[in-house]
TIDRENDREN-529246 format. One record per residue: residue number from 1; x, y, z of N, C-alpha, C in turn. Coordinates in nm, 2 decimals, m for minus. Layout:
<pt banu="NUM" n_u="X" n_v="Y" n_w="Z" ca_u="X" ca_v="Y" ca_w="Z" c_u="X" c_v="Y" c_w="Z"/>
...
This chain:
<pt banu="1" n_u="11.36" n_v="1.72" n_w="13.02" ca_u="11.51" ca_v="1.74" ca_w="13.11" c_u="11.57" c_v="1.65" c_w="13.09"/>
<pt banu="2" n_u="11.70" n_v="1.71" n_w="13.07" ca_u="11.83" ca_v="1.62" ca_w="13.06" c_u="11.85" c_v="1.49" c_w="13.14"/>
<pt banu="3" n_u="11.90" n_v="1.40" n_w="13.05" ca_u="11.96" ca_v="1.31" ca_w="13.20" c_u="12.12" c_v="1.30" c_w="13.16"/>
<pt banu="4" n_u="12.18" n_v="1.29" n_w="13.25" ca_u="12.32" ca_v="1.27" ca_w="13.24" c_u="12.35" c_v="1.12" c_w="13.33"/>
<pt banu="5" n_u="12.44" n_v="1.06" n_w="13.30" ca_u="12.50" ca_v="1.00" ca_w="13.39" c_u="12.64" c_v="1.05" c_w="13.48"/>
<pt banu="6" n_u="12.61" n_v="0.97" n_w="13.61" ca_u="12.70" ca_v="1.03" ca_w="13.74" c_u="12.81" c_v="1.09" c_w="13.69"/>
<pt banu="7" n_u="12.94" n_v="0.96" n_w="13.63" ca_u="13.02" ca_v="1.02" ca_w="13.62" c_u="13.06" c_v="1.15" c_w="13.50"/>
<pt banu="8" n_u="12.98" n_v="1.17" n_w="13.44" ca_u="12.95" ca_v="1.31" ca_w="13.34" c_u="12.90" c_v="1.37" c_w="13.42"/>
<pt banu="9" n_u="12.81" n_v="1.39" n_w="13.47" ca_u="12.75" ca_v="1.46" ca_w="13.62" c_u="12.91" c_v="1.55" c_w="13.68"/>
<pt banu="10" n_u="12.94" n_v="1.45" n_w="13.72" ca_u="13.07" ca_v="1.48" ca_w="13.82" c_u="13.21" c_v="1.60" c_w="13.72"/>
<pt banu="11" n_u="13.21" n_v="1.50" n_w="13.59" ca_u="13.33" ca_v="1.57" ca_w="13.51" c_u="13.29" c_v="1.69" c_w="13.48"/>
<pt banu="12" n_u="13.13" n_v="1.73" n_w="13.46" ca_u="13.07" ca_v="1.87" ca_w="13.41" c_u="12.98" c_v="1.97" c_w="13.53"/>
<pt banu="13" n_u="12.99" n_v="1.91" n_w="13.64" ca_u="12.96" ca_v="1.98" ca_w="13.74" c_u="12.87" c_v="2.15" c_w="13.71"/>
<pt banu="14" n_u="13.01" n_v="2.19" n_w="13.72" ca_u="12.96" ca_v="2.34" ca_w="13.67" c_u="12.82" c_v="2.38" c_w="13.60"/>
<pt banu="15" n_u="12.89" n_v="2.32" n_w="13.46" ca_u="12.80" ca_v="2.33" ca_w="13.37" c_u="12.65" c_v="2.24" c_w="13.42"/>
<pt banu="16" n_u="12.65" n_v="2.16" n_w="13.48" ca_u="12.53" ca_v="2.11" ca_w="13.53" c_u="12.43" c_v="2.19" c_w="13.61"/>
<pt banu="17" n_u="12.52" n_v="2.25" n_w="13.72" ca_u="12.44" ca_v="2.36" ca_w="13.78" c_u="12.40" c_v="2.46" c_w="13.73"/>
<pt banu="18" n_u="12.52" n_v="2.52" n_w="13.61" ca_u="12.42" ca_v="2.64" ca_w="13.55" c_u="12.29" c_v="2.62" c_w="13.53"/>
<pt banu="19" n_u="12.31" n_v="2.49" n_w="13.42" ca_u="12.18" ca_v="2.48" ca_w="13.35" c_u="12.06" c_v="2.43" c_w="13.48"/>
<pt banu="20" n_u="12.09" n_v="2.40" n_w="13.58" ca_u="12.02" ca_v="2.41" ca_w="13.68" c_u="11.95" c_v="2.54" c_w="13.68"/>
<pt banu="21" n_u="12.05" n_v="2.62" n_w="13.77" ca_u="12.00" ca_v="2.79" ca_w="13.78" c_u="11.95" c_v="2.84" c_w="13.64"/>
<pt banu="22" n_u="11.93" n_v="2.81" n_w="13.55" ca_u="11.89" ca_v="2.85" ca_w="13.43" c_u="11.75" c_v="2.80" c_w="13.43"/>
<pt banu="23" n_u="11.71" n_v="2.68" n_w="13.47" ca_u="11.56" ca_v="2.63" ca_w="13.47" c_u="11.56" c_v="2.51" c_w="13.41"/>
<pt banu="24" n_u="11.65" n_v="2.47" n_w="13.39" ca_u="11.66" ca_v="2.34" ca_w="13.36" c_u="11.73" c_v="2.24" c_w="13.41"/>
<pt banu="25" n_u="11.64" n_v="2.15" n_w="13.47" ca_u="11.66" ca_v="2.03" ca_w="13.58" c_u="11.73" c_v="1.94" c_w="13.50"/>
<pt banu="26" n_u="11.82" n_v="1.83" n_w="13.59" ca_u="11.92" ca_v="1.75" ca_w="13.47" c_u="11.88" c_v="1.63" c_w="13.60"/>
<pt banu="27" n_u="11.81" n_v="1.54" n_w="13.51" ca_u="11.81" ca_v="1.36" ca_w="13.58" c_u="11.98" c_v="1.33" c_w="13.59"/>
<pt banu="28" n_u="12.00" n_v="1.30" n_w="13.73" ca_u="12.19" ca_v="1.19" ca_w="13.73" c_u="12.13" c_v="1.05" c_w="13.74"/>
<pt banu="29" n_u="12.17" n_v="1.00" n_w="13.65" ca_u="12.14" ca_v="0.84" ca_w="13.62" c_u="12.27" c_v="0.78" c_w="13.70"/>
<pt banu="30" n_u="12.24" n_v="0.65" n_w="13.73" ca_u="12.33" ca_v="0.56" ca_w="13.79" c_u="12.36" c_v="0.40" c_w="13.76"/>
<pt banu="31" n_u="12.46" n_v="0.34" n_w="13.64" ca_u="12.37" ca_v="0.23" ca_w="13.58" c_u="12.29" c_v="0.25" c_w="13.57"/>
<pt banu="32" n_u="12.22" n_v="0.33" n_w="13.48" ca_u="12.11" ca_v="0.34" ca_w="13.40" c_u="12.01" c_v="0.34" c_w="13.48"/>
<pt banu="33" n_u="12.01" n_v="0.37" n_w="13.61" ca_u="11.86" ca_v="0.38" ca_w="13.70" c_u="11.88" c_v="0.52" c_w="13.73"/>
<pt banu="34" n_u="11.75" n_v="0.61" n_w="13.75" ca_u="11.75" ca_v="0.72" ca_w="13.77" c_u="11.79" c_v="0.75" c_w="13.92"/>
<pt banu="35" n_u="11.84" n_v="0.84" n_w="13.95" ca_u="11.92" ca_v="0.84" ca_w="14.12" c_u="11.87" c_v="0.97" c_w="14.16"/>
<pt banu="36" n_u="11.86" n_v="1.07" n_w="14.09" ca_u="11.87" ca_v="1.21" ca_w="14.16" c_u="11.83" c_v="1.29" c_w="14.01"/>
<pt banu="37" n_u="11.82" n_v="1.41" n_w="14.08" ca_u="11.76" ca_v="1.57" ca_w="13.99" c_u="11.84" c_v="1.64" c_w="14.06"/>
<pt banu="38" n_u="11.89" n_v="1.72" n_w="13.99" ca_u="11.99" ca_v="1.86" ca_w="14.01" c_u="11.86" c_v="1.99" c_w="13.97"/>
<pt banu="39" n_u="11.81" n_v="2.03" n_w="14.05" ca_u="11.72" ca_v="2.16" ca_w="14.04" c_u="11.79" c_v="2.28" c_w="14.10"/>
<pt banu="40" n_u="11.77" n_v="2.39" n_w="14.04" ca_u="11.83" ca_v="2.52" ca_w="14.14" c_u="11.75" c_v="2.50" c_w="14.31"/>
<pt banu="41" n_u="11.81" n_v="2.59" n_w="14.36" ca_u="11.78" ca_v="2.61" ca_w="14.49" c_u="11.63" c_v="2.68" c_w="14.47"/>
<pt banu="42" n_u="11.65" n_v="2.80" n_w="14.40" ca_u="11.50" ca_v="2.87" ca_w="14.44" c_u="11.37" c_v="2.76" c_w="14.37"/>
<pt banu="43" n_u="11.41" n_v="2.68" n_w="14.31" ca_u="11.28" ca_v="2.58" ca_w="14.27" c_u="11.29" c_v="2.49" c_w="14.37"/>
<pt banu="44" n_u="11.40" n_v="2.44" n_w="14.45" ca_u="11.38" ca_v="2.33" ca_w="14.54" c_u="11.33" c_v="2.39" c_w="14.68"/>
<pt banu="45" n_u="11.31" n_v="2.51" n_w="14.70" ca_u="11.27" ca_v="2.62" ca_w="14.83" c_u="11.12" c_v="2.57" c_w="14.77"/>
<pt banu="46" n_u="11.04" n_v="2.62" n_w="14.65" ca_u="10.94" ca_v="2.65" ca_w="14.58" c_u="10.84" c_v="2.49" c_w="14.63"/>
<pt banu="47" n_u="10.93" n_v="2.40" n_w="14.59" ca_u="10.85" ca_v="2.27" ca_w="14.62" c_u="10.82" c_v="2.22" c_w="14.71"/>
<pt banu="48" n_u="10.97" n_v="2.26" n_w="14.81" ca_u="10.94" ca_v="2.17" ca_w="14.96" c_u="10.85" c_v="2.26" c_w="15.02"/>
<pt banu="49" n_u="10.79" n_v="2.34" n_w="14.97" ca_u="10.71" ca_v="2.48" ca_w="15.04" c_u="10.55" c_v="2.42" c_w="15.05"/>
<pt banu="50" n_u="10.53" n_v="2.31" n_w="14.99" ca_u="10.38" ca_v="2.33" ca_w="14.95" c_u="10.33" c_v="2.26" c_w="15.10"/>
<pt banu="51" n_u="10.22" n_v="2.31" n_w="15.09" ca_u="10.12" ca_v="2.31" ca_w="15.21" c_u="10.07" c_v="2.17" c_w="15.26"/>
<pt banu="52" n_u="10.07" n_v="2.12" n_w="15.37" ca_u="9.99" ca_v="2.01" ca_w="15.36" c_u="9.82" c_v="2.01" c_w="15.34"/>
<pt banu="53" n_u="9.74" n_v="1.91" n_w="15.33" ca_u="9.60" ca_v="1.92" ca_w="15.28" c_u="9.54" c_v="1.99" c_w="15.42"/>
<pt banu="54" n_u="9.57" n_v="1.95" n_w="15.53" ca_u="9.53" ca_v="1.99" ca_w="15.65" c_u="9.55" c_v="2.15" c_w="15.64"/>
<pt banu="55" n_u="9.65" n_v="2.22" n_w="15.60" ca_u="9.71" ca_v="2.37" ca_w="15.60" c_u="9.59" c_v="2.41" c_w="15.52"/>
<pt banu="56" n_u="9.55" n_v="2.36" n_w="15.39" ca_u="9.51" ca_v="2.45" ca_w="15.29" c_u="9.34" c_v="2.44" c_w="15.35"/>
<pt banu="57" n_u="9.30" n_v="2.32" n_w="15.40" ca_u="9.18" ca_v="2.31" ca_w="15.46" c_u="9.16" c_v="2.45" c_w="15.58"/>
<pt banu="58" n_u="9.24" n_v="2.41" n_w="15.70" ca_u="9.25" ca_v="2.56" ca_w="15.78" c_u="9.26" c_v="2.66" c_w="15.73"/>
<pt banu="59" n_u="9.33" n_v="2.67" n_w="15.57" ca_u="9.35" ca_v="2.82" ca_w="15.54" c_u="9.18" c_v="2.86" c_w="15.47"/>
<pt banu="60" n_u="9.07" n_v="2.76" n_w="15.42" ca_u="8.95" ca_v="2.79" ca_w="15.37" c_u="8.89" c_v="2.92" c_w="15.41"/>
<pt banu="61" n_u="8.89" n_v="3.02" n_w="15.31" ca_u="8.83" ca_v="3.17" ca_w="15.34" c_u="8.71" c_v="3.19" c_w="15.36"/>
<pt banu="62" n_u="8.63" n_v="3.09" n_w="15.33" ca_u="8.48" ca_v="3.10" ca_w="15.32" c_u="8.48" c_v="3.06" c_w="15.49"/>
<pt banu="63" n_u="8.29" n_v="3.06" n_w="15.48" ca_u="8.24" ca_v="3.05" ca_w="15.61" c_u="8.17" c_v="2.95" c_w="15.63"/>
<pt banu="64" n_u="8.11" n_v="2.89" n_w="15.73" ca_u="8.07" ca_v="2.75" ca_w="15.75" c_u="7.97" c_v="2.70" c_w="15.66"/>
<pt banu="65" n_u="7.88" n_v="2.81" n_w="15.64" ca_u="7.75" ca_v="2.84" ca_w="15.56" c_u="7.79" c_v="2.84" c_w="15.41"/>
<pt banu="66" n_u="7.93" n_v="2.81" n_w="15.37" ca_u="8.00" ca_v="2.81" ca_w="15.26" c_u="8.02" c_v="2.63" c_w="15.22"/>
<pt banu="67" n_u="7.98" n_v="2.57" n_w="15.27" ca_u="8.02" ca_v="2.43" ca_w="15.32" c_u="7.89" c_v="2.36" c_w="15.31"/>
<pt banu="68" n_u="7.85" n_v="2.27" n_w="15.23" ca_u="7.72" ca_v="2.20" ca_w="15.16" c_u="7.69" c_v="2.12" c_w="15.31"/>
<pt banu="69" n_u="7.60" n_v="2.12" n_w="15.35" ca_u="7.47" ca_v="2.07" ca_w="15.45" c_u="7.54" c_v="1.89" c_w="15.49"/>
<pt banu="70" n_u="7.53" n_v="1.87" n_w="15.37" ca_u="7.58" ca_v="1.70" ca_w="15.39" c_u="7.74" c_v="1.69" c_w="15.43"/>
<pt banu="71" n_u="7.82" n_v="1.78" n_w="15.40" ca_u="7.95" ca_v="1.79" ca_w="15.43" c_u="7.98" c_v="1.84" c_w="15.62"/>
<pt banu="72" n_u="7.91" n_v="1.91" n_w="15.65" ca_u="7.87" ca_v="1.94" ca_w="15.76" c_u="7.85" c_v="1.85" c_w="15.91"/>
<pt banu="73" n_u="7.77" n_v="1.73" n_w="15.85" ca_u="7.74" ca_v="1.62" ca_w="15.95" c_u="7.84" c_v="1.57" c_w="15.97"/>
<pt banu="74" n_u="7.86" n_v="1.52" n_w="16.11" ca_u="7.94" ca_v="1.44" ca_w="16.13" c_u="7.95" c_v="1.28" c_w="16.10"/>
<pt banu="75" n_u="8.01" n_v="1.24" n_w="16.07" ca_u="8.05" ca_v="1.09" ca_w="16.04" c_u="7.98" c_v="1.01" c_w="16.15"/>
<pt banu="76" n_u="7.89" n_v="0.87" n_w="16.12" ca_u="7.82" ca_v="0.79" ca_w="16.18" c_u="7.97" c_v="0.69" c_w="16.26"/>
<pt banu="77" n_u="7.88" n_v="0.69" n_w="16.35" ca_u="8.05" ca_v="0.60" ca_w="16.47" c_u="7.96" c_v="0.45" c_w="16.49"/>
<pt banu="78" n_u="8.01" n_v="0.34" n_w="16.49" ca_u="7.97" ca_v="0.22" ca_w="16.50" c_u="7.95" c_v="0.22" c_w="16.67"/>
<pt banu="79" n_u="7.83" n_v="0.17" n_w="16.68" ca_u="7.82" ca_v="0.10" ca_w="16.82" c_u="7.81" c_v="m0.06" c_w="16.80"/>
<pt banu="80" n_u="7.81" n_v="m0.10" n_w="16.92" ca_u="7.78" ca_v="m0.24" ca_w="16.93" c_u="7.65" c_v="m0.28" c_w="16.88"/>
<pt banu="81" n_u="7.56" n_v="m0.21" n_w="16.91" ca_u="7.40" ca_v="m0.26" ca_w="16.86" c_u="7.38" c_v="m0.21" c_w="16.69"/>
<pt banu="82" n_u="7.51" n_v="m0.16" n_w="16.60" ca_u="7.49" ca_v="m0.16" ca_w="16.48" c_u="7.61" c_v="m0.29" c_w="16.42"/>
<pt banu="83" n_u="7.62" n_v="m0.33" n_w="16.51" ca_u="7.71" ca_v="m0.46" ca_w="16.42" c_u="7.66" c_v="m0.56" c_w="16.44"/>
């Protein structure tokens, strides 16, 4: 991944955007620190739509019997007697 200083990115923005569209992201630095990454809109859409862990669990295509018994038991809860 190419790195470029902010001042240089400003001066060559069209070329930096062209590289991003071609699939080559660019890290933009300011005072030596990595500040941003320029990627294509297509790549940004792809990575911004990553499903949550809950969505992945809800989309599980199997049946309840596909899950091992030890994982189907409810977790123990604390009671005053157990403290």
